N, C-alpha and C positions, 0 to 999 in steps of 0.2 A: 550685452548682458549686464545686469546690475552688479555692482561690486560684491554684495553679500551672496548673491547666487553664484557668481564666479568663484568666490572663495569656498563656498560649500561644495562646488563641483571638484575643486582642487583637492579638498580633504577627502572626498569620496574616492578619487583616483589613488590617493596615497594609501587609503585603507585597503583598497583592492591590491595594490602593490605589496603591502605588508602581508596580507593573507596568502598571496601567491608565493612570496618568499618562504613562508612556512611550509607550503606545499612542496616547493622545489628543493628546500633545504639550504637556501642561500642565506646563511646565518649573518654574514657581514652586512648584506643589504638589508636584512630584516632589522638589525640593530640600528642602522642608519635611518631607516624610515620611521622606526619607533621613536627615535629621538626627535624627529621632525614633527611627529604627531603629539608629543608630550604637551599637555595643556596646562601644566603647572601643578597637577595633582600628584606628580611623581611618576616615574616611568612604569613602575609595577602596576599602579592603578590604571594608567592610560592603556597599557597593553591588555589588561584584564577586561577593560570596557570595549575593546574592539571586537565586534561580532558581525557576522553576515546576517542575512535576512532570516536564517534558521537558528540564530543565536549560537552559531559555532564560532569559536575563537581560534587563535593561532595554535593552541595546544591540541584542539580537536583535529585540525588539518595536518599538523605535523605527525601526530600519532597515526592518523589514517594512512599517511604515505610512508610510514616507517622512518621518519626523520628524527632519529634518536638524539642527535646532537642539538637540534632545535629544542627538543623536549627538555634536555639538560639545562640549556640556557633559561628557558621559561620557568623551570621549577627551581633550579639551584641559584640562579642569579636574581630572578625577579620574584621568586616565592609565590608563583601562581598556585591556585587551588587545583590539585591533581585530580580531584573528583568533580570538577565543574561539569554541569550538564547543559546540553544544547536544548533546542525547542522540543525535541522528541524524548528528552530525558536521558540521552545517551552520553556516557562519559568518554574521555579520551581512550581509556582502556578498551571499551567496547569497540571503538573505531579501529584501534590497532589490531585487536583480536580478530575482528571480522575479516580483515584483509590478510590475516595469517602472519603478521609481523612479530615473530617470537622475541627477538632481542628487545624491541620497543616495549612489548607487553611486560617482559620481565623487568625492565628498567622502571616502568610505571608502578608495578607492584612493589618493587624494592623501595620506592619513594612515596609509599603511602596510598596507592590506588586501592580502593576497596573492590575486590573482584566479585562481590556478591550484589553490588548495586545494580538495579534493574532500570530499564527504560520505562517510558510512560505505558508501553504495551506489556510490561512485565518481563521483557527479555534481558537476560544477563549475558555477559561475554561467553559463558559456557553454552548457552543456546546457539549462539552464532557459530562458534567453532565446531559444535556438534553437527550443525547443518553443513559445514564445509568439510567435515571429516578430518580436522587437523588434530591428530592424536597427541603430539607433543604439547600443544597448547591446552588440550583437554586435561592431560595429566597434570600440567602446571596448575590449572585452575582448581581441579579437584583436590590437589594436595594443599591448596590454600583454604580448603573448607567450603567451597561453593556447593550448595545443596543440589544434588543431582535430580531431585524431584521438584525443583522450583517451577512454579507455573507461570506461564506468560499467556497472553490472549490466544496464542497459537499452540499452547501446550508446553510440555516439559522438554528438556534437552533430548530425551529419548524419542519423543514424537518428532522433533526436528530432524534427528538423525535418520529415523525410519522414513520420514517424508521425503528425504533427499537421497535415499538409497545408500546411506553411509554405513555399511555393515560393520566395519572395524570400529567406528565410533559407537555404534549400537552395542557391540560386544563389550567394549570398555565400560560403558555406562551400566550394563547389566552386571558386570563384574563388581561394580561399586554399588550394587543393590538398588539400582533404578527400578521403579515399580513398572512391570510390563503391562499392568492393567489400569494404570492411572488414566483418568479421562479429563478432557477439557470441559468447559461449561456446556459445550454443544454435544458432549458425549463421544468425541473423537478419541480413539486410543492409538497407541503406537502400532498395533497390528493393522488397524484400519488404514493408518497412514502408509504403512509399508505396502499394503495391497494397492492403494490409490497410486503410489509411486511406481508400481509394477516391479517391486524388488523381491524376487523369490528368496534371495539370500537372507534379507532382513526378516522376511516372513518366517523362514525356517528357524532362525535364531529365536524369534519371539515365541513360536510354538514350543520350542524346547524349553523356554523359560516359563511355560504354562500360561501364556496369554490366552484369554478367552476368545473363541472364534465366532460365537453366536450373539455378540453384542449388536445393538441397533443404534445407529447415529445418523442424523439427517434422513431418517425414515428408511434406512437400508442396512443390511448386514454386509460384512466383508465379502461374503459369497456373491451378493448382488453386485457389488462393485467389480469383483473379478469377472463376473459374467458380462457386465456392461463393457469392460475393457476387452474381453474375449481372450484372456490369457489362460490357456489350458493348464499350464504348469501351476499357476496360482490356484486355480480351481481344484486341481488334484491334491495339492498340499492342504488346502482348507478342508476338503472332504475327508482326507486321511486323518486330520486332526479333530474330526467330529462335527464339522459344519453341517447344519441341517438344510438340505436342499428344498424343504417344504415350508420354510419360513417365508412369510410375505412381507413386502415393503409397504410404505405408506399408501401406495396405490393399489394394494391388494395383489401384487404380482409376485410370482415365485422367480428365483434366479433364472430358471430355464426360459421363462417368458421374457425376461429382460434381455437375455442373450439372443433370443429369437427376434425381438424387436430391433436389435442392432444388426441382425444378419450375421451373428457370430456362429457359424454352423458348427465348428469344432466344439465350442462350449456347449451347444445344444446337444450334440451327440453324447457328451460326457454326462450331462445333467438329466436328460430325458428318462433314462432307465431308472433313475433314483427318485424321480419326482412323481407324486400322485397326480393322476389326470384331473384336469379342470373341466367342469361341465360346460363352461363357455367356449371351450375349444373342441369342436366336433371331431377333427382329425388329429388324434394324439400321436403323430409321427413327427420325425424331424422336419420333413418338408411341410407337413400340415400346420405345425405350430409356427414355423417361420412365416408361412404365407398368411396365417391368421393374424399374427401380431403386427406384421408390417402393414396389413390392410387396416387394422385398427389405428395404428399410428398415423397413417395417411388421413384417415377420417378426422382424427383429433386435430391434426395440423390444419386441415381445411376449415374446421369449425373455428379454430383460433384466428385464422386469417380473415374469415368472414366477420367475426366479432370485432377484430381490430379495424377492419375497413369501415364498419358501421360507426364505430367510436370516432374514428378520424374524420368521418364525414360530418359528425355532429359537433366537433370541436376542432379549433385550429391550433390547439396546444401542441400537437405533434406534427403539424403539416408544414413542410418546407415549401417555400416559393419556387425552389428549384426542382427539376425533374429528378427522380431517384431511379436507379436501375432496378429491374425486376430480380428478386432473389428467390431461388427455388427452395422448396421445403428441405431438400437434402443439404443445401448450403446453410440454411438456418440451423439445422441440426448440428452440423459441423462447427458453426459459429458458437453455438451454445456449449459444445464440448470444450472448445478452446477457451471460452470465457470462464468455464468452471476451473480449468487449470490455472488461468490467470488469477482468479479470485483466491485460489489456494496459495499461490506464490505470493500474492500481496499480503495475505494474512501472516505469512512467514517472513514478511519484509524482504523478500527476494525480488526487488523491484525490476531488476533487469530481466529476470525470467518472466515476470508478470508482463512487462512491456512486449516481450517476444510473443507471448501467448495472446495478448490482446490484439497485437498486430495480425496474427493469424486469423483471429475472430473477425476483425475488420475486413480482411481480404475476402472472407466468405460472405459477410453481410455488411456492406458499407452504408446501409441505411439505418443502422442502429446507433443512435446518438449516445446511448449509455456507454458503449464501448470506447468511444472517443473521450468521453468524460473521465472514465476510469484510467485510460492511458495517460491523459493529461495529468491526473493526480500522481501517477507513477513517475512521470518526467519531473514533476515538482519535487518529489521526494529524492530524486537523483540530482537535483540542482540544475536541471536542463530547462531553464525558463523559456527559451525560444521555442523549443519543441512543445513544451506544455501549452504555450500560448497558441501555437498553430493548431493543436488538437482541440483546444477550447473553442477557438473561432470556427473550426469546422463543425464542432458539436452545435454551436449556436446557429450556424447556417442551416443545419438540419432541423433544429427545434428552437426557433427564435423566441418562442413563448414559454420556454422551460427555464425556470429560475436558476437551476443548478448549472446550466450552461454559462449563464452570466457570472455566477459565482466562480466557476473555474477560470473564466477569462480574467476576472478581477484579481484572483489569487496569483495567476501567472504574471500579470502586469505589476502587481505589488512586489513580487520576487525580483522583477527587473527594475524596481525602484521608480516606476512610472506611476507615481501615486495619483496624479490627477486623472489619468486614463483609468486606473484601477477603480477609483471612486465612482467614476461615471458608469463603469460596468456593474459595480455592486448596486448602484442606484437603480439601474435598469432591472436588476433582479428584485430589489425591494418593491418596485412598482408592481411587479407580477405577484409578489407574495408579501404583503405588508406585515404579516404576523411572523415572518421568519426572522427571529432575533439574531441568528447567526449571520444573515445577510446585513441586518441593520448594524450590528457591531462591526462587521468587516468594513462597511461603508464609513462609519465614524472614525475607525482606526486609520483608514486610508486618508481621510481628510486631515486628521491630526498629523500623520506621518508627512504628508505633503506640506503642511504648515511648517513643521520643524525643518524639513529638508530645504525648503526655499527661503527660510528665514523670514516668515510672514508676520506682519503686524495686523491685528484684527481691526477692521473698520467698524463692524457691527457685532455686538456681543453674540447674539444668536437669534434664530427664529425657531418657533416650535409649532408643530401641527399635532393636535391631540389625536387626530384620526390615525396618524402614523407612529406616534410616540417616538419621534426622531428629532434630535437637535443638530443643527449644522451651522457652519460659520461662513461668512462671506469675507474675503480677504483682499487687502491691497498689498502688492509686492513692490516695494521701492518705487512708488510713484506711478505704476501703471496697474490697471485693473486686471486681476486674474481670477476668474471664477473657477476654482478647482473642480467643482462639480456642478453640473446643471441641475439645480435642485428646485423643484417647483411642485411641492405636494399640495395642490390646490383642489381640495374637495369641497370646502365650504365657500369657495369663491375669493378668499383672501388669505394672505400669510399673516401670522400673528408674531409680533416682535416683543 
């Protein structure tokens, strides 16, 4: 190994040791490694510049693990910024609060942490603690003036509490005047979240707070959602609160039809006497409507399957060279249900729950590459690069001509600091979708990261291909050629330098 590359590897190992020391709370070792990493800019600046691939520094890791003594050293001795944000825009306080570390959160606030700062997705520490139902932390944050109605992409803290079935957290937020009818950009309300979570207690509290029961979001009412789940208690509570059993969803279906399509007999028995007959259903009885709806559902699934088979035969974009197992219509339906739960968990940034639900979906339908792609992203958000890579490669095996599969693989490799392999993966994606600027930028960033990591000297300035609008570099590393990426965008027959 060349001297510069060896030195870079040694620095990388020390950085990992330093961040691990912050995680474990080994303060003496952390100080020792920090001193070794000091590059002459001063210890404070050196430590402030040490980040992982997600731009998380020692303070983020220490806060996440509740290592208050490490936080004290970083803030009081080195004067680090207590409100520093990682790649997702999350502060050390958000990391501490999400894990329920009360003493660490209190310390951070006492030393200047702004409890109202939100992540890139708009979530504050209050959103996260509402989701886990940590009352002491909620009271602390509310006492600091955090807005109980602050919106994130997944809604307000009240929606987070309702969506996780945290009735005590929901009760506390309502006590502090949280709006029970506030909506997300998609029209989701706390009541709809409570129903989707199957929480009767949260639903009852929201009904008492005058939450509207006949709202429509995602093309359905709360009663449709309850009928789909088949929860008789939720249905009864909604009906008692004035839910209209004759409202239709985006497909023109009433709640009773949705329940019948799912085979939720108990729900059908409750809803049928309150629902006006539909002309399309000849036998308006419990058995009749269940039979009709399940027959219609089977026809739709057969049509979709035939359409997909025709599409796949005309294009190799979704055809794998490997044989795939036969998946029944019932399995696909269950996979879709699990995926829906996973998508909701991901929007709430509950990545572990999302991984679990995506895994269930994959078990039902191992032929769906999208599920593997989504789970790969969850693993990356959790910092599990190896698992993210495994899912990305499995996704790519299923759909080798899908650019997102290559993007996921490149992202996982980049997280593992395998920049040359990452760039190659991104390049394969760019070849499939030349106009995808996200892939183009990822490719260029991987090349640049590889150059910096390996201590590269440029041999050739750059080459440019107008058809691709991409610039890349060819490098020499300490006397031996290393082409970080196999780049050959040859549409006009030659490369332009």
